[in-house]
N, C-alpha and C positions, 0 to 999 in steps of 0.2 A: 410474390410468385406462388402460383397454387401448383402444389405436388400432386402428381397423379394419384388416382386410387389404387392402392395394393390390391392385386387379384389372387385369388385362391385358385390350386390346381382343380381343372374340371374334367369331367368326362371319365370318373373312375368306375369300372366296370361294378355293377350292381350284383348282390349274392342271386339274384333272379336271373341275371344274363349268365352267370357262371356256370349256373343248373342248366340252363338252356343249351348253352356250347356243350356240356359236358353229355348230355341225354341225346345229342345230335352226332355224336362221333359213332359210326357205325362198327368199325374194326375194333374199338375200344369195348364194346359192348356185345357184339355179334357172338352167340352161342357157338362152338366147335362141336361138330358131330361127334367126337370123341370122348366128349366131356358127360357124365351124367347130369342130370337134372338138378341132383344135391349139389353137385359141384359147382355148375353154374350157379345155382342160387347163392351159395356161398360167396362166390368171386364177386357178384353183384351187390352182395351185403357189404363186404368189405369197400368195395367201390365207394358205394353210397355213403359209409361211414367216414372214408377220407375225405369224400368230397364235403360233408357237413362239417369235418374239422376246417376245411379250407376255408368254406364260406364263414365259418364261427371267426377265424382269424382275420380274414379280410373284414367282417363287419365291426371287429372290435378295433382294427388298424384305422378305420375312417369314420365310424359313428362318433367316437369322442375326441379324435385330436383336431384342434383348433389349429394350431400351428406346430412345426416340427419342435424338437428338442433343441437342435442350434438354434432357432428362431427365438424359443421363449428363453434362451439363454442371456439374449440380448436385455432382458429386465434386470439383468444383474450387471451388464457392461455398460453399453451406451444409451440404454433407456433407464427411465426411472423404474422402480418397482410398480407403477400404475401405466406405464407406456409412454411417457413424455420423453421428449429429448433431454437428456442432460445437461449437454453442452449449451451455453448461450449463443447467441448470434455474433456474425462478425464484428458488428460495432459496438457490442458489448451492451448495448440498450436493453437485452433481454439477458439477464444473469444467469450463470451456471445452477442449476439445482442442488443444494447443498443440504438441505433441511435434514436428510437422514444422520448426519454428523452431530447433530445439537441433541443437549437434553431438553426435557421438556418446559425445564425452568428458563433455560437459555432462550429457546424459542419464543415463549412468552415474552421475555424483556423485548426480543427483536421485533416483535410485532407492536408492542406497544411505544417503542422509540421510533417506527417509521410515522407515526402521526404528527412529529414534530417537524417533518419536512415541508417545504414549501414547493409547489408547481414548478416544474421545467418549463413550461409555456402553455398557453392556451390556445386552442384550435377556435376559430371564431367564424362568423360569415364571412369574414372580408381575406382570410389567408387559407382556408380550409383546403384549396385547391392544390396546395402545395404539399397537404398530408392525405390527399385523397386514398392514396393506396392503402392507407391504414385504416380507413373509415368504412363502415356499413353503408348500404344505401339509405337506411333508416337514419344513421347519424347527421349523413349530408342533408337529407329531407328535413330533420328539424333543425340544423342550421339556417336551410332556406326559410323555413316557415316562421321561425322567430329569430328574425336575425338584430332585433335590438337586445334579446335578453339570454338566448341560450348560447352557452359557451362548453367548452370541454377541456377541463383542465387536467392537463397531463403531468404525472407525478414519476419519479424514479420508480422503476418495476422492481417488484420483490417476491419470489416463489415461496409463500408462505404455507403452501398448502402441505401438511403433513397429516398422516394418520398411523393409529395405531400399528405396530410392526407385524401382528398376527396377519392383518387384512392383506399386506404386501405379500406376505408366504402364500396366501389363499390365492391372490391372484396370479402368482406363478403356476399355481396349480391349475386355475382356471383357463390360463392360456394352453395348456396341453389337453385339458378334460373338457371344458364348457362347450357346449355345440347350439347353434341357433337351429330350430327346427320350423315347419309347417311354412316354407320359403321366408324364415326369418321373423315371423311373427311370434315365436315362441320359443322358449330357451328350456335346456336340461342338462345334467349333469354338471352342475354347477355349485362349486363352494360358496361358503358363505363370504363374499368379496367381489371385488369386480370382475364381471364376466369375461369381457374380451380387452386385454391389456394392448393387444396387438391387434386392432380390428382390421377386417377385410372387407367391410361392407357398411353402409349408412347406416341399416338398421342396428348393426353391433353397437356403433357410436351411441345411437338414441337409446340402446338397452343400456349401454354403460351410464348415461345420464339417470335413466329412471333407476337403476340398481346401485348408483354410486353411494359411497359411505354417509350417512345422514344420522349416524348413532343408532342406539338398540333401541332405546326408548326414550322420550322425550315431552315434555308439558312446555308449552310457548303460550304466552300473550301476544297476542297480536291484533295490528287496528288496520283498517280499511277505509278509504275514502275515495270518491270520485269527484274531482275537481273540475267545475265548469270552465268556460272561457272567460269568465269574469272573476275566475278566483274563489269562489264560493265552493263551500263542501260540507258534508256531514261525516262524522267519524262513526264507524261500527267497530267495536271491540269483540273480541273472541278469544277463547280459550282451546287450545289444539292439543290433543292427546294422540300419540302415534307410537306404534309397535312395531318394527321392523323385525318380522318374524323371520325374513331372509337372513339377517343378518346374526343370527344365533349362533354364537362362536363354537358351539357344541354339536351341530348336527353335522351329518355326512354330506355328500354331493348329492345323494337321490332326495330330491324336494320331496316329502311325502305330502305336504298340504300344497294345492294350487296356489292357496294365497300369500302373497310375497310382504305385505303391509296391511296395518288395520290404521284407519285414520277417523278420528272421530273429532268435528269441529262445531262448537256450539256458541251461539251469539251472547256475551253478559250485558252489553248496553249497545242502543240506548233502550230503555225500559219496555217501548213497544213492540221491541223485536225481540227482547231477551227471552231465552229458553228455547229458541230457534236451533235446529241441530243438522249437520249432515254426519252419515256414517257410512263409510265403504271399505270393503274387503278388497284389495286389488289382486288381480289373478298375473300369474307369470305366464300363464296358459290363455290370453284373453280370446282366442278364437274358439277354442273348445271347451272353456271354462270361464265366461265373461265376468266381467266386474260385478259384484253386488253392492248396492246403495239402497239407503233408505234416508228419508227427510222426515224430520217432526216438526211440526208447525204448533207452536206453543198453544194459540186460540183454539185450535182443534183438539189437542192434548192427544194426539194419535202419530205414532210411527207407522209411516207409510213406505213400502217397498217402491222404488223409483227406476224404471227400466231406463229412463231417459239421462240419466246421469253422465254423459259423457260425449265425445266427439264436440259439436258446435252447440251444444245445450248451454244457454249462459249463465254463469254463475248468478244467482239471484240479489246479490249484494253489490254487483259492479254495474249496473246501469248498463248492460249489454257490452261492455268493454273488455271482459274476459271470459272467455270459453271455458267450459269444464275441463276440455284437454289443454288448457294453457293453467293450470295449477301446477306449481313447480316448474313453469314453462313449458313443460310438455308432460304429458303423461298417457298411459292407455294404449289401446290397440292401433297399429299402423296401417290397417289393411286399407284405408281409403285413399290413401297416397301410393304415387310410384316416388321411389328413393331412390337420390344419387349423391354418392360420396365424391365432393369436389376437390378435396386434398386438403391442406392447410397452408395458412397464412399468419403473418405477422399483423396483429391488430389492435389498436387501442381500446380496450375495454373496461367496465368497472371493475375495481378491485380495491381490497382492503380498505372498506367504505366504513370503518369504526366512528369518522367525525359525522357522517350522515346517520348513522344508526344513533348516537347520542342526540341528534337533533329530532329524533322522533318524539322526545320530550317537550320539543318546542315547535310543534305543528304550523304555528301560524309564520313562521319564519322559513319552514322548510317548504310547505306547500304553496307555492306561488302560482300565478295562473299561467296555464300551457305546460309546465313542466316543473321539476324539482329544481329548487334554488341551486345553482351552479356553485355557489359559495360552500356548499356542504358535500358536493360529489367529488370523487376521486377515480380517475380512469389511469390504466397504465399501459404498457406495450407487452404484450404475450402473444404466443402461439395460439391458434385455435383451428379446429377441425371445422371445414365448411360442409354442410348438409343440405341438399335441396330436396323438399317434398313438392310432388304436383298433383295436383288432383287427378284420380284416375277417371277414365270415361265411363258415365253411367253411375258414379259415386256423387254424394252430395256433402257437402260442407260450406260453410259461410266462407272460409278462405281459398281460394282456388290454388294459391301458390305460397309456401313458406321457404325462408332461408335460416337456417339455424348456425351460430356461431357458437363452438363448443370448446371451451377451455381446455387445453392439452394435459394440465397439472390436475384439475379437480374432476373433469368430465361432465360439469355442469354448463347447461345453456347458459351463456352470457348475455346474447343479443338475439334478436329475431327481426327478420324483415316480414312483412305480411301482402299479399297482394291480392286485390278483390278478381283479376284475372291476371293472366301473366304477364300485362305491362301496365297494369294499372296499380300504382303503389298506395296502399292504404293506412297502413299500422304499422307502429314498431315498439318494440319492448326491450327493456333493461333489467338486468339483474345486479344489484348493487351487493357485493359479496362481501363477506366479512369472517374473519376467523374466530371460531369459538373453542376456547381454551378448555371450556367443560366438556366438550364433546368427547374428544378433540378432532378439530375439522373444520371444514369451509362450509357455510350455510349462506343462505340470503341475510342481508339486512333489509331491504326493501325491493320489491319487484314493481316497476311501473310500465303499465301499457298504454299506449298512446295511439289516439284516435285522430290522424292530422287533417281529416275533413270537419269533423265535429270541433275541431280545436278543444277537447277534452282527454283528461287521462285518469287511470283508475291506479291508486296503490295500496299494496298489501305490505306492512312494515312488521318486524318481530322485535319486539322491546328485549334487550339484553339481561337486564336485571331481572326479570322475572321469568328468564328460561331456566328449567331444570331438565339436565340429561342423568341416565341412570342404565347401567348394566344389568339392572334386575327388573324386567319389564312386568307390567301385571300379568294376571293370568290371561289366557285367549278368551275365557269366558267374560271378560271385562268388556270387549268389544262384539259381544253378541247382541242382537236386536232385542231379546227379551230383557236383558239385563239393562240396557240404556233405555227402554222403555220406561222401566220402573223408578231409574234415577231421574229421568226427567220430569215425570208426573208428579213426584215429590216435591 
């Protein structure tokens, strides 16, 4: 059952309307004949001073407050510190959130023990109608498209999402202070942490996804491949350096820099592509300060500014199966779509996929034709926020409509349904998440993007043994174009 969207109070009087109302009250400002001009001027000055104080108080009350103090206190009561429901469901197939009571050592042992479990059941092309209320449109279409090979193994559910305590404290402060501005396209007054733990709109949910905890700084080794309908593929390996300046624990709520994350990815193999790189500075104000991106093509030995690295520009290693705004499942400006928050659902989504991540070392077994080998995938029942994005009239994008399923505990997009037009289903994506105790927190083990028309899919996987997380990031100069140019040319 989808719960209805929480609506924020509307129609607060603006400071301008307060000024206008005050200045149109004739009895309040009309000079009396018995008063001197000096007295009248003094009275007018006092009135204006009091009015300015009223405006300031009103602006302070409404500019920063996302939810009331009473509502924010739910993060310490019935909601987790990040805004998920602490309680399990009635059938207990979704357990109660309890990770706040565990030490990090206990949590690591728990996550490792999960991998010994066997599936509770399998959802197949023959029985999926029994479980249809738990499935996305994309999962159902995959079951129909590949009836002989695609199944969804469902395991016991475990709410393993846990992050450092200081991020929980900042999420509480953000509930009171953070605000979405410019029609929700930009944000401000945000502490280093989840901006909207009690969201009131679809865009706030999507900001939570983009600004969720991913560590302060990390270096990852990734591999990507496009698997065609015959099961053939070529692997491309990359190194990724990231610094989330947004999550600097020492900054205050005023974000002095419009950039919130620095991202550098460069190809290490195969040899004919090695050296190619992509650099981006992501913006917390994407309309007033759009992201800045650069491409380095090894054969040209030049780092070039690229204005097209966003929206539906295809990533150049995915054979057109992943767009730029699908990196990390979704990123960047939201201005080309109309967004609706449809509520929450219980669904079967990819979760705790340690087995799949280990299988990245044995790609021949994992990368089967049409989809990843179900033997290595793991799905669990969890609650998700459902967000619908429909292309605005007059705007252009390869995707007309997308439906995002956002895990309530991690705020990461877990699955996406993609339509060529409102009724023409086309593609679907799955994020196979895993817990990284080095971070600590949840990231992707692999993202899989499926084109059901072409019967092809693209995968980007992260190799755990090569992941390095640090609380001491490199200097910002490390991610500046001049520095990158010199390093890549050498």
